Each structure stands twice: as structure tokens, then as C-alpha cells.
MARMILUM-532223 format. One record per residue (C-alpha): residue number from 1; x, y, z. Coordinates in steps of 0.1 Angstrom, whole numbers, plus 5000, padded with zeros to 4 digits. Example, Ala and Ser with C-alpha at 12.3 -4.5 7.8 and 13.67 -1.06 7.14 Angstrom:
2
<rec><k>1</k><X>5123</X><Y>4955</Y><Z>5078</Z></rec>
<rec><k>2</k><X>5137</X><Y>4989</Y><Z>5071</Z></rec>
//
This chain:
310
<rec><k>1</k><X>6863</X><Y>9777</Y><Z>4195</Z></rec>
<rec><k>2</k><X>6882</X><Y>9770</Y><Z>4162</Z></rec>
<rec><k>3</k><X>6887</X><Y>9739</Y><Z>4168</Z></rec>
<rec><k>4</k><X>6856</X><Y>9727</Y><Z>4187</Z></rec>
<rec><k>5</k><X>6835</X><Y>9737</Y><Z>4154</Z></rec>
<rec><k>6</k><X>6858</X><Y>9719</Y><Z>4135</Z></rec>
<rec><k>7</k><X>6855</X><Y>9694</Y><Z>4158</Z></rec>
<rec><k>8</k><X>6817</X><Y>9699</Y><Z>4156</Z></rec>
<rec><k>9</k><X>6818</X><Y>9694</Y><Z>4113</Z></rec>
<rec><k>10</k><X>6839</X><Y>9664</Y><Z>4111</Z></rec>
<rec><k>11</k><X>6821</X><Y>9644</Y><Z>4143</Z></rec>
<rec><k>12</k><X>6791</X><Y>9649</Y><Z>4121</Z></rec>
<rec><k>13</k><X>6808</X><Y>9640</Y><Z>4089</Z></rec>
<rec><k>14</k><X>6827</X><Y>9608</Y><Z>4109</Z></rec>
<rec><k>15</k><X>6795</X><Y>9601</Y><Z>4130</Z></rec>
<rec><k>16</k><X>6774</X><Y>9595</Y><Z>4095</Z></rec>
<rec><k>17</k><X>6805</X><Y>9575</Y><Z>4082</Z></rec>
<rec><k>18</k><X>6811</X><Y>9555</Y><Z>4109</Z></rec>
<rec><k>19</k><X>6771</X><Y>9547</Y><Z>4113</Z></rec>
<rec><k>20</k><X>6758</X><Y>9545</Y><Z>4079</Z></rec>
<rec><k>21</k><X>6768</X><Y>9507</Y><Z>4068</Z></rec>
<rec><k>22</k><X>6750</X><Y>9492</Y><Z>4101</Z></rec>
<rec><k>23</k><X>6716</X><Y>9518</Y><Z>4092</Z></rec>
<rec><k>24</k><X>6687</X><Y>9498</Y><Z>4096</Z></rec>
<rec><k>25</k><X>6702</X><Y>9471</Y><Z>4110</Z></rec>
<rec><k>26</k><X>6691</X><Y>9459</Y><Z>4154</Z></rec>
<rec><k>27</k><X>6717</X><Y>9461</Y><Z>4182</Z></rec>
<rec><k>28</k><X>6715</X><Y>9421</Y><Z>4179</Z></rec>
<rec><k>29</k><X>6722</X><Y>9422</Y><Z>4135</Z></rec>
<rec><k>30</k><X>6748</X><Y>9440</Y><Z>4147</Z></rec>
<rec><k>31</k><X>6765</X><Y>9418</Y><Z>4170</Z></rec>
<rec><k>32</k><X>6760</X><Y>9391</Y><Z>4150</Z></rec>
<rec><k>33</k><X>6773</X><Y>9404</Y><Z>4117</Z></rec>
<rec><k>34</k><X>6802</X><Y>9424</Y><Z>4126</Z></rec>
<rec><k>35</k><X>6811</X><Y>9417</Y><Z>4161</Z></rec>
<rec><k>36</k><X>6814</X><Y>9454</Y><Z>4178</Z></rec>
<rec><k>37</k><X>6821</X><Y>9476</Y><Z>4152</Z></rec>
<rec><k>38</k><X>6851</X><Y>9506</Y><Z>4159</Z></rec>
<rec><k>39</k><X>6864</X><Y>9511</Y><Z>4119</Z></rec>
<rec><k>40</k><X>6850</X><Y>9525</Y><Z>4095</Z></rec>
<rec><k>41</k><X>6841</X><Y>9493</Y><Z>4074</Z></rec>
<rec><k>42</k><X>6819</X><Y>9505</Y><Z>4046</Z></rec>
<rec><k>43</k><X>6793</X><Y>9485</Y><Z>4026</Z></rec>
<rec><k>44</k><X>6757</X><Y>9480</Y><Z>4041</Z></rec>
<rec><k>45</k><X>6724</X><Y>9488</Y><Z>4023</Z></rec>
<rec><k>46</k><X>6741</X><Y>9515</Y><Z>3999</Z></rec>
<rec><k>47</k><X>6777</X><Y>9495</Y><Z>3995</Z></rec>
<rec><k>48</k><X>6798</X><Y>9523</Y><Z>4006</Z></rec>
<rec><k>49</k><X>6834</X><Y>9520</Y><Z>4010</Z></rec>
<rec><k>50</k><X>6851</X><Y>9536</Y><Z>4038</Z></rec>
<rec><k>51</k><X>6848</X><Y>9564</Y><Z>4049</Z></rec>
<rec><k>52</k><X>6818</X><Y>9574</Y><Z>4026</Z></rec>
<rec><k>53</k><X>6791</X><Y>9597</Y><Z>4049</Z></rec>
<rec><k>54</k><X>6751</X><Y>9597</Y><Z>4030</Z></rec>
<rec><k>55</k><X>6725</X><Y>9623</Y><Z>4030</Z></rec>
<rec><k>56</k><X>6734</X><Y>9641</Y><Z>4061</Z></rec>
<rec><k>57</k><X>6764</X><Y>9649</Y><Z>4056</Z></rec>
<rec><k>58</k><X>6753</X><Y>9661</Y><Z>4019</Z></rec>
<rec><k>59</k><X>6728</X><Y>9687</Y><Z>4031</Z></rec>
<rec><k>60</k><X>6746</X><Y>9693</Y><Z>4058</Z></rec>
<rec><k>61</k><X>6771</X><Y>9710</Y><Z>4036</Z></rec>
<rec><k>62</k><X>6746</X><Y>9726</Y><Z>4012</Z></rec>
<rec><k>63</k><X>6743</X><Y>9747</Y><Z>4048</Z></rec>
<rec><k>64</k><X>6780</X><Y>9752</Y><Z>4057</Z></rec>
<rec><k>65</k><X>6785</X><Y>9759</Y><Z>4018</Z></rec>
<rec><k>66</k><X>6760</X><Y>9785</Y><Z>4022</Z></rec>
<rec><k>67</k><X>6766</X><Y>9805</Y><Z>4054</Z></rec>
<rec><k>68</k><X>6810</X><Y>9806</Y><Z>4048</Z></rec>
<rec><k>69</k><X>6796</X><Y>9824</Y><Z>4012</Z></rec>
<rec><k>70</k><X>6767</X><Y>9844</Y><Z>4024</Z></rec>
<rec><k>71</k><X>6780</X><Y>9852</Y><Z>4062</Z></rec>
<rec><k>72</k><X>6743</X><Y>9846</Y><Z>4072</Z></rec>
<rec><k>73</k><X>6714</X><Y>9825</Y><Z>4071</Z></rec>
<rec><k>74</k><X>6699</X><Y>9826</Y><Z>4039</Z></rec>
<rec><k>75</k><X>6666</X><Y>9804</Y><Z>4030</Z></rec>
<rec><k>76</k><X>6665</X><Y>9814</Y><Z>3993</Z></rec>
<rec><k>77</k><X>6700</X><Y>9803</Y><Z>3987</Z></rec>
<rec><k>78</k><X>6703</X><Y>9774</Y><Z>4014</Z></rec>
<rec><k>79</k><X>6672</X><Y>9762</Y><Z>3990</Z></rec>
<rec><k>80</k><X>6687</X><Y>9767</Y><Z>3956</Z></rec>
<rec><k>81</k><X>6716</X><Y>9738</Y><Z>3973</Z></rec>
<rec><k>82</k><X>6691</X><Y>9716</Y><Z>3985</Z></rec>
<rec><k>83</k><X>6675</X><Y>9711</Y><Z>3955</Z></rec>
<rec><k>84</k><X>6709</X><Y>9713</Y><Z>3938</Z></rec>
<rec><k>85</k><X>6717</X><Y>9684</Y><Z>3955</Z></rec>
<rec><k>86</k><X>6687</X><Y>9669</Y><Z>3955</Z></rec>
<rec><k>87</k><X>6691</X><Y>9669</Y><Z>3908</Z></rec>
<rec><k>88</k><X>6717</X><Y>9646</Y><Z>3913</Z></rec>
<rec><k>89</k><X>6694</X><Y>9618</Y><Z>3923</Z></rec>
<rec><k>90</k><X>6708</X><Y>9609</Y><Z>3963</Z></rec>
<rec><k>91</k><X>6693</X><Y>9574</Y><Z>3967</Z></rec>
<rec><k>92</k><X>6696</X><Y>9582</Y><Z>4003</Z></rec>
<rec><k>93</k><X>6675</X><Y>9612</Y><Z>4005</Z></rec>
<rec><k>94</k><X>6649</X><Y>9611</Y><Z>4030</Z></rec>
<rec><k>95</k><X>6610</X><Y>9606</Y><Z>4021</Z></rec>
<rec><k>96</k><X>6603</X><Y>9632</Y><Z>4037</Z></rec>
<rec><k>97</k><X>6624</X><Y>9655</Y><Z>4020</Z></rec>
<rec><k>98</k><X>6623</X><Y>9642</Y><Z>3986</Z></rec>
<rec><k>99</k><X>6584</X><Y>9650</Y><Z>3992</Z></rec>
<rec><k>100</k><X>6594</X><Y>9688</Y><Z>4000</Z></rec>
<rec><k>101</k><X>6617</X><Y>9695</Y><Z>3973</Z></rec>
<rec><k>102</k><X>6598</X><Y>9677</Y><Z>3942</Z></rec>
<rec><k>103</k><X>6568</X><Y>9700</Y><Z>3954</Z></rec>
<rec><k>104</k><X>6591</X><Y>9734</Y><Z>3937</Z></rec>
<rec><k>105</k><X>6593</X><Y>9709</Y><Z>3908</Z></rec>
<rec><k>106</k><X>6558</X><Y>9711</Y><Z>3907</Z></rec>
<rec><k>107</k><X>6555</X><Y>9749</Y><Z>3910</Z></rec>
<rec><k>108</k><X>6543</X><Y>9747</Y><Z>3943</Z></rec>
<rec><k>109</k><X>6562</X><Y>9784</Y><Z>3963</Z></rec>
<rec><k>110</k><X>6583</X><Y>9773</Y><Z>3989</Z></rec>
<rec><k>111</k><X>6566</X><Y>9791</Y><Z>4013</Z></rec>
<rec><k>112</k><X>6539</X><Y>9760</Y><Z>4012</Z></rec>
<rec><k>113</k><X>6559</X><Y>9730</Y><Z>4001</Z></rec>
<rec><k>114</k><X>6567</X><Y>9719</Y><Z>4035</Z></rec>
<rec><k>115</k><X>6532</X><Y>9715</Y><Z>4045</Z></rec>
<rec><k>116</k><X>6516</X><Y>9700</Y><Z>4013</Z></rec>
<rec><k>117</k><X>6538</X><Y>9675</Y><Z>4011</Z></rec>
<rec><k>118</k><X>6530</X><Y>9666</Y><Z>4055</Z></rec>
<rec><k>119</k><X>6498</X><Y>9663</Y><Z>4037</Z></rec>
<rec><k>120</k><X>6508</X><Y>9638</Y><Z>4007</Z></rec>
<rec><k>121</k><X>6525</X><Y>9620</Y><Z>4031</Z></rec>
<rec><k>122</k><X>6503</X><Y>9615</Y><Z>4056</Z></rec>
<rec><k>123</k><X>6511</X><Y>9637</Y><Z>4086</Z></rec>
<rec><k>124</k><X>6548</X><Y>9625</Y><Z>4083</Z></rec>
<rec><k>125</k><X>6571</X><Y>9648</Y><Z>4087</Z></rec>
<rec><k>126</k><X>6584</X><Y>9640</Y><Z>4125</Z></rec>
<rec><k>127</k><X>6615</X><Y>9626</Y><Z>4108</Z></rec>
<rec><k>128</k><X>6652</X><Y>9636</Y><Z>4117</Z></rec>
<rec><k>129</k><X>6662</X><Y>9652</Y><Z>4083</Z></rec>
<rec><k>130</k><X>6662</X><Y>9686</Y><Z>4097</Z></rec>
<rec><k>131</k><X>6687</X><Y>9677</Y><Z>4132</Z></rec>
<rec><k>132</k><X>6707</X><Y>9663</Y><Z>4108</Z></rec>
<rec><k>133</k><X>6716</X><Y>9688</Y><Z>4084</Z></rec>
<rec><k>134</k><X>6713</X><Y>9719</Y><Z>4107</Z></rec>
<rec><k>135</k><X>6747</X><Y>9723</Y><Z>4130</Z></rec>
<rec><k>136</k><X>6765</X><Y>9748</Y><Z>4112</Z></rec>
<rec><k>137</k><X>6744</X><Y>9773</Y><Z>4128</Z></rec>
<rec><k>138</k><X>6749</X><Y>9766</Y><Z>4159</Z></rec>
<rec><k>139</k><X>6786</X><Y>9777</Y><Z>4153</Z></rec>
<rec><k>140</k><X>6776</X><Y>9808</Y><Z>4134</Z></rec>
<rec><k>141</k><X>6746</X><Y>9823</Y><Z>4161</Z></rec>
<rec><k>142</k><X>6763</X><Y>9805</Y><Z>4192</Z></rec>
<rec><k>143</k><X>6764</X><Y>9839</Y><Z>4210</Z></rec>
<rec><k>144</k><X>6726</X><Y>9851</Y><Z>4196</Z></rec>
<rec><k>145</k><X>6698</X><Y>9826</Y><Z>4206</Z></rec>
<rec><k>146</k><X>6673</X><Y>9841</Y><Z>4191</Z></rec>
<rec><k>147</k><X>6687</X><Y>9841</Y><Z>4159</Z></rec>
<rec><k>148</k><X>6698</X><Y>9805</Y><Z>4163</Z></rec>
<rec><k>149</k><X>6660</X><Y>9795</Y><Z>4171</Z></rec>
<rec><k>150</k><X>6643</X><Y>9814</Y><Z>4141</Z></rec>
<rec><k>151</k><X>6675</X><Y>9805</Y><Z>4117</Z></rec>
<rec><k>152</k><X>6671</X><Y>9770</Y><Z>4130</Z></rec>
<rec><k>153</k><X>6633</X><Y>9771</Y><Z>4128</Z></rec>
<rec><k>154</k><X>6636</X><Y>9784</Y><Z>4091</Z></rec>
<rec><k>155</k><X>6658</X><Y>9754</Y><Z>4081</Z></rec>
<rec><k>156</k><X>6638</X><Y>9729</Y><Z>4096</Z></rec>
<rec><k>157</k><X>6607</X><Y>9745</Y><Z>4077</Z></rec>
<rec><k>158</k><X>6616</X><Y>9744</Y><Z>4048</Z></rec>
<rec><k>159</k><X>6614</X><Y>9708</Y><Z>4045</Z></rec>
<rec><k>160</k><X>6592</X><Y>9697</Y><Z>4076</Z></rec>
<rec><k>161</k><X>6559</X><Y>9711</Y><Z>4086</Z></rec>
<rec><k>162</k><X>6553</X><Y>9694</Y><Z>4116</Z></rec>
<rec><k>163</k><X>6569</X><Y>9717</Y><Z>4146</Z></rec>
<rec><k>164</k><X>6583</X><Y>9689</Y><Z>4162</Z></rec>
<rec><k>165</k><X>6612</X><Y>9688</Y><Z>4133</Z></rec>
<rec><k>166</k><X>6618</X><Y>9730</Y><Z>4137</Z></rec>
<rec><k>167</k><X>6615</X><Y>9723</Y><Z>4183</Z></rec>
<rec><k>168</k><X>6645</X><Y>9696</Y><Z>4176</Z></rec>
<rec><k>169</k><X>6665</X><Y>9718</Y><Z>4154</Z></rec>
<rec><k>170</k><X>6664</X><Y>9749</Y><Z>4175</Z></rec>
<rec><k>171</k><X>6666</X><Y>9725</Y><Z>4207</Z></rec>
<rec><k>172</k><X>6699</X><Y>9707</Y><Z>4190</Z></rec>
<rec><k>173</k><X>6714</X><Y>9739</Y><Z>4177</Z></rec>
<rec><k>174</k><X>6713</X><Y>9755</Y><Z>4217</Z></rec>
<rec><k>175</k><X>6727</X><Y>9725</Y><Z>4232</Z></rec>
<rec><k>176</k><X>6759</X><Y>9726</Y><Z>4208</Z></rec>
<rec><k>177</k><X>6761</X><Y>9764</Y><Z>4209</Z></rec>
<rec><k>178</k><X>6764</X><Y>9763</Y><Z>4243</Z></rec>
<rec><k>179</k><X>6790</X><Y>9731</Y><Z>4244</Z></rec>
<rec><k>180</k><X>6810</X><Y>9756</Y><Z>4216</Z></rec>
<rec><k>181</k><X>6810</X><Y>9780</Y><Z>4246</Z></rec>
<rec><k>182</k><X>6824</X><Y>9756</Y><Z>4267</Z></rec>
<rec><k>183</k><X>6800</X><Y>9739</Y><Z>4286</Z></rec>
<rec><k>184</k><X>6801</X><Y>9705</Y><Z>4303</Z></rec>
<rec><k>185</k><X>6771</X><Y>9680</Y><Z>4287</Z></rec>
<rec><k>186</k><X>6743</X><Y>9680</Y><Z>4312</Z></rec>
<rec><k>187</k><X>6747</X><Y>9718</Y><Z>4320</Z></rec>
<rec><k>188</k><X>6746</X><Y>9724</Y><Z>4281</Z></rec>
<rec><k>189</k><X>6712</X><Y>9702</Y><Z>4276</Z></rec>
<rec><k>190</k><X>6697</X><Y>9717</Y><Z>4309</Z></rec>
<rec><k>191</k><X>6703</X><Y>9755</Y><Z>4297</Z></rec>
<rec><k>192</k><X>6687</X><Y>9747</Y><Z>4258</Z></rec>
<rec><k>193</k><X>6659</X><Y>9730</Y><Z>4283</Z></rec>
<rec><k>194</k><X>6652</X><Y>9759</Y><Z>4294</Z></rec>
<rec><k>195</k><X>6664</X><Y>9786</Y><Z>4267</Z></rec>
<rec><k>196</k><X>6642</X><Y>9770</Y><Z>4237</Z></rec>
<rec><k>197</k><X>6608</X><Y>9779</Y><Z>4263</Z></rec>
<rec><k>198</k><X>6616</X><Y>9820</Y><Z>4257</Z></rec>
<rec><k>199</k><X>6608</X><Y>9816</Y><Z>4220</Z></rec>
<rec><k>200</k><X>6576</X><Y>9832</Y><Z>4198</Z></rec>
<rec><k>201</k><X>6576</X><Y>9808</Y><Z>4169</Z></rec>
<rec><k>202</k><X>6557</X><Y>9778</Y><Z>4193</Z></rec>
<rec><k>203</k><X>6588</X><Y>9757</Y><Z>4195</Z></rec>
<rec><k>204</k><X>6598</X><Y>9735</Y><Z>4226</Z></rec>
<rec><k>205</k><X>6617</X><Y>9713</Y><Z>4242</Z></rec>
<rec><k>206</k><X>6596</X><Y>9674</Y><Z>4228</Z></rec>
<rec><k>207</k><X>6627</X><Y>9651</Y><Z>4243</Z></rec>
<rec><k>208</k><X>6622</X><Y>9633</Y><Z>4278</Z></rec>
<rec><k>209</k><X>6655</X><Y>9644</Y><Z>4306</Z></rec>
<rec><k>210</k><X>6675</X><Y>9618</Y><Z>4292</Z></rec>
<rec><k>211</k><X>6688</X><Y>9619</Y><Z>4327</Z></rec>
<rec><k>212</k><X>6663</X><Y>9597</Y><Z>4340</Z></rec>
<rec><k>213</k><X>6662</X><Y>9579</Y><Z>4306</Z></rec>
<rec><k>214</k><X>6668</X><Y>9541</Y><Z>4309</Z></rec>
<rec><k>215</k><X>6688</X><Y>9527</Y><Z>4285</Z></rec>
<rec><k>216</k><X>6666</X><Y>9503</Y><Z>4278</Z></rec>
<rec><k>217</k><X>6641</X><Y>9527</Y><Z>4268</Z></rec>
<rec><k>218</k><X>6662</X><Y>9540</Y><Z>4241</Z></rec>
<rec><k>219</k><X>6646</X><Y>9537</Y><Z>4206</Z></rec>
<rec><k>220</k><X>6674</X><Y>9540</Y><Z>4176</Z></rec>
<rec><k>221</k><X>6643</X><Y>9553</Y><Z>4153</Z></rec>
<rec><k>222</k><X>6643</X><Y>9581</Y><Z>4127</Z></rec>
<rec><k>223</k><X>6615</X><Y>9599</Y><Z>4146</Z></rec>
<rec><k>224</k><X>6631</X><Y>9631</Y><Z>4160</Z></rec>
<rec><k>225</k><X>6620</X><Y>9623</Y><Z>4199</Z></rec>
<rec><k>226</k><X>6639</X><Y>9587</Y><Z>4192</Z></rec>
<rec><k>227</k><X>6671</X><Y>9603</Y><Z>4178</Z></rec>
<rec><k>228</k><X>6678</X><Y>9631</Y><Z>4198</Z></rec>
<rec><k>229</k><X>6667</X><Y>9612</Y><Z>4229</Z></rec>
<rec><k>230</k><X>6697</X><Y>9585</Y><Z>4218</Z></rec>
<rec><k>231</k><X>6717</X><Y>9612</Y><Z>4205</Z></rec>
<rec><k>232</k><X>6717</X><Y>9635</Y><Z>4236</Z></rec>
<rec><k>233</k><X>6718</X><Y>9604</Y><Z>4264</Z></rec>
<rec><k>234</k><X>6753</X><Y>9587</Y><Z>4249</Z></rec>
<rec><k>235</k><X>6766</X><Y>9628</Y><Z>4243</Z></rec>
<rec><k>236</k><X>6759</X><Y>9631</Y><Z>4283</Z></rec>
<rec><k>237</k><X>6777</X><Y>9596</Y><Z>4292</Z></rec>
<rec><k>238</k><X>6805</X><Y>9596</Y><Z>4268</Z></rec>
<rec><k>239</k><X>6841</X><Y>9595</Y><Z>4281</Z></rec>
<rec><k>240</k><X>6853</X><Y>9609</Y><Z>4248</Z></rec>
<rec><k>241</k><X>6849</X><Y>9616</Y><Z>4214</Z></rec>
<rec><k>242</k><X>6855</X><Y>9578</Y><Z>4204</Z></rec>
<rec><k>243</k><X>6837</X><Y>9554</Y><Z>4225</Z></rec>
<rec><k>244</k><X>6805</X><Y>9585</Y><Z>4222</Z></rec>
<rec><k>245</k><X>6809</X><Y>9570</Y><Z>4189</Z></rec>
<rec><k>246</k><X>6809</X><Y>9537</Y><Z>4197</Z></rec>
<rec><k>247</k><X>6786</X><Y>9535</Y><Z>4218</Z></rec>
<rec><k>248</k><X>6758</X><Y>9552</Y><Z>4202</Z></rec>
<rec><k>249</k><X>6758</X><Y>9528</Y><Z>4164</Z></rec>
<rec><k>250</k><X>6764</X><Y>9499</Y><Z>4175</Z></rec>
<rec><k>251</k><X>6730</X><Y>9500</Y><Z>4188</Z></rec>
<rec><k>252</k><X>6718</X><Y>9502</Y><Z>4149</Z></rec>
<rec><k>253</k><X>6689</X><Y>9513</Y><Z>4130</Z></rec>
<rec><k>254</k><X>6693</X><Y>9550</Y><Z>4119</Z></rec>
<rec><k>255</k><X>6727</X><Y>9549</Y><Z>4126</Z></rec>
<rec><k>256</k><X>6739</X><Y>9576</Y><Z>4101</Z></rec>
<rec><k>257</k><X>6719</X><Y>9597</Y><Z>4113</Z></rec>
<rec><k>258</k><X>6717</X><Y>9594</Y><Z>4153</Z></rec>
<rec><k>259</k><X>6762</X><Y>9584</Y><Z>4143</Z></rec>
<rec><k>260</k><X>6764</X><Y>9621</Y><Z>4125</Z></rec>
<rec><k>261</k><X>6745</X><Y>9643</Y><Z>4148</Z></rec>
<rec><k>262</k><X>6760</X><Y>9621</Y><Z>4187</Z></rec>
<rec><k>263</k><X>6793</X><Y>9628</Y><Z>4162</Z></rec>
<rec><k>264</k><X>6793</X><Y>9664</Y><Z>4162</Z></rec>
<rec><k>265</k><X>6777</X><Y>9673</Y><Z>4199</Z></rec>
<rec><k>266</k><X>6811</X><Y>9651</Y><Z>4212</Z></rec>
<rec><k>267</k><X>6833</X><Y>9668</Y><Z>4186</Z></rec>
<rec><k>268</k><X>6821</X><Y>9702</Y><Z>4195</Z></rec>
<rec><k>269</k><X>6829</X><Y>9691</Y><Z>4232</Z></rec>
<rec><k>270</k><X>6859</X><Y>9668</Y><Z>4226</Z></rec>
<rec><k>271</k><X>6869</X><Y>9691</Y><Z>4193</Z></rec>
<rec><k>272</k><X>6881</X><Y>9676</Y><Z>4161</Z></rec>
<rec><k>273</k><X>6917</X><Y>9672</Y><Z>4177</Z></rec>
<rec><k>274</k><X>6898</X><Y>9640</Y><Z>4194</Z></rec>
<rec><k>275</k><X>6885</X><Y>9627</Y><Z>4168</Z></rec>
<rec><k>276</k><X>6910</X><Y>9591</Y><Z>4160</Z></rec>
<rec><k>277</k><X>6930</X><Y>9598</Y><Z>4129</Z></rec>
<rec><k>278</k><X>6925</X><Y>9565</Y><Z>4115</Z></rec>
<rec><k>279</k><X>6881</X><Y>9576</Y><Z>4112</Z></rec>
<rec><k>280</k><X>6890</X><Y>9610</Y><Z>4096</Z></rec>
<rec><k>281</k><X>6926</X><Y>9599</Y><Z>4074</Z></rec>
<rec><k>282</k><X>6899</X><Y>9576</Y><Z>4050</Z></rec>
<rec><k>283</k><X>6867</X><Y>9602</Y><Z>4051</Z></rec>
<rec><k>284</k><X>6856</X><Y>9612</Y><Z>4016</Z></rec>
<rec><k>285</k><X>6860</X><Y>9643</Y><Z>4006</Z></rec>
<rec><k>286</k><X>6880</X><Y>9652</Y><Z>4040</Z></rec>
<rec><k>287</k><X>6900</X><Y>9681</Y><Z>4027</Z></rec>
<rec><k>288</k><X>6870</X><Y>9696</Y><Z>4016</Z></rec>
<rec><k>289</k><X>6849</X><Y>9693</Y><Z>4045</Z></rec>
<rec><k>290</k><X>6883</X><Y>9706</Y><Z>4065</Z></rec>
<rec><k>291</k><X>6889</X><Y>9738</Y><Z>4047</Z></rec>
<rec><k>292</k><X>6848</X><Y>9745</Y><Z>4049</Z></rec>
<rec><k>293</k><X>6850</X><Y>9742</Y><Z>4085</Z></rec>
<rec><k>294</k><X>6877</X><Y>9762</Y><Z>4090</Z></rec>
<rec><k>295</k><X>6865</X><Y>9788</Y><Z>4067</Z></rec>
<rec><k>296</k><X>6829</X><Y>9782</Y><Z>4091</Z></rec>
<rec><k>297</k><X>6849</X><Y>9789</Y><Z>4123</Z></rec>
<rec><k>298</k><X>6872</X><Y>9823</Y><Z>4106</Z></rec>
<rec><k>299</k><X>6840</X><Y>9839</Y><Z>4101</Z></rec>
<rec><k>300</k><X>6821</X><Y>9830</Y><Z>4133</Z></rec>
<rec><k>301</k><X>6854</X><Y>9843</Y><Z>4153</Z></rec>
<rec><k>302</k><X>6855</X><Y>9877</Y><Z>4122</Z></rec>
<rec><k>303</k><X>6816</X><Y>9884</Y><Z>4136</Z></rec>
<rec><k>304</k><X>6801</X><Y>9899</Y><Z>4105</Z></rec>
<rec><k>305</k><X>6769</X><Y>9906</Y><Z>4094</Z></rec>
<rec><k>306</k><X>6747</X><Y>9880</Y><Z>4111</Z></rec>
<rec><k>307</k><X>6713</X><Y>9892</Y><Z>4101</Z></rec>
<rec><k>308</k><X>6679</X><Y>9874</Y><Z>4111</Z></rec>
<rec><k>309</k><X>6670</X><Y>9843</Y><Z>4091</Z></rec>
<rec><k>310</k><X>6652</X><Y>9857</Y><Z>4062</Z></rec>
//
């Protein structure tokens, strides 16, 4: 499973970096400006260098570092790492995440920050800020669906109050866990749909069956339902890691996050060895991310104390 876990982590970062320069552009705008993007080009509204990633990978890294240090999901440690990153004043932090973490600065108790942020942002907390970061949990709890669902929901609820965000994180991680175990894309999607119904946390599958979604109906927005629909649709149909990622980022929209999630799925399916070396070699902090991914794989292979989400 090591190659799949490393592929998932590195695939997420690669998808983020490939898609980020196209963020907020329409499919037509991408075509006019770039033709068809197949390389790490850099640029975009963040003036990125080729291989630079964004908040998606930054927050995933926080969760990943916490897991390998604590060996299990530790909410307080994860929050401390998210907050430390927030203090670096990243220009690309999502509005809901910024609002929630900002509540801690105001002395709002941790258990109340997502609800308070939800209320202060007019109920806008169904964005994709949780699904972009949650993938490491899929590896840690790949063989324990109940713990995976609980940890995914607990992480999501740190910042996002809307149940569609927590449901989306749990659903995505169930799909990833099945893929890490060797399931094919469509079988993994079907298993996750069935498994998420078995919980007492109020979670459900908010995503339509992508087997019946026409391509013209895909909307690559930051709404968690749209994001996962796009990622699952391309993952279910992609023939290779490269083809899948190129197809999805050239659709425009929220390309860094949709690229990151699709990259995690395709990386878990095809393995790290199938990520194009020309993409991986220019990835920002490649060595650090690779070392963390291998530590996660080693932790998962060794079992260890994987207590429920706290």
C-alpha cells in the first residue's frame, strides 16, 4: 500500500500545483490564454512559480504532520497547526477557514468557532475547504470505516459547520480508503455510498451518482457538492494519472482544489510511480512532502494506536 499512500499525498500536491495557475478562469479563458495546459506553468492570480502549491496542500500538510507525530487524529494538535499556518497570513486561505480560525483569536471556544463563523458569514460554510485537506486520514484509518468517518467529520467541523462539508470529507475519505485497498474507481464510489449511510453522526452522501451526470452539467465551483462531483466524475473515467489531471484542470473554475482532490484519488489508484516525473521534480518542498508521505505509509503499515477522533 506504500506506493498508493505516497501517490495519494504527492498526487494531491501535484494536482494543486498544476491547477492553481488556472484558478478562477473559465474553460474558455483557459483555452484562449493557454491552449491546453499539460505542464506546470506557474502564474495565475497568486503569481506562482511552476510547482508551487496553495492552501490545499498547506492544510493537508498540517494534518499529515500531526498524524505522523501523534500517530492518530488529535483535534487540538491539528487545530494548533492550522492556527500556526493561519498566522503566516497566507493570501489564499478560504473565507470560511479564515473566519473560523479568526474566532479563536477572539477567544471563542474551539467547539463553537465553526458555528459562529457560519453565522457571521451568512451560512456560507458548505465550501470545499475541508475536502481539500482531509486525505491523510483515509490512509490512517483505511481499515476502520467507523473511525475514518468520525475523524473526517471531526476535522471538517473545526472550521465548517454545514453538514455537507463534514459529509463530503467523510465520503471522499471512504472512497480514498477503498482505492488504497485496491478497489477500482467505480467500485470504490459505490462502496463509499453504501458505507456512509451507516453512521450516527448525521452524515450522508450529498453527491449525485457520477455515472449518470452528463459532462455538460459539471460545475467546477468551490461548493463542496460541485467540487466532489467534478473530481469523482473525472476519476471514474480517467485512464491514467496524467490524463485525469490534465482533463480536470483544463475545465477551469476552482482548479487548485478540484485538481488536488482528483490528484489524491488518481494518485491513490495509480500509485506514486505513475505521477509524471517532470511534474513531481518541480514540486515545491517535494522532498519534505515525500518524506512525510513515507512516514505515514510506514505508520499505517505498522498499525499502532489509532484511537477514535478526539
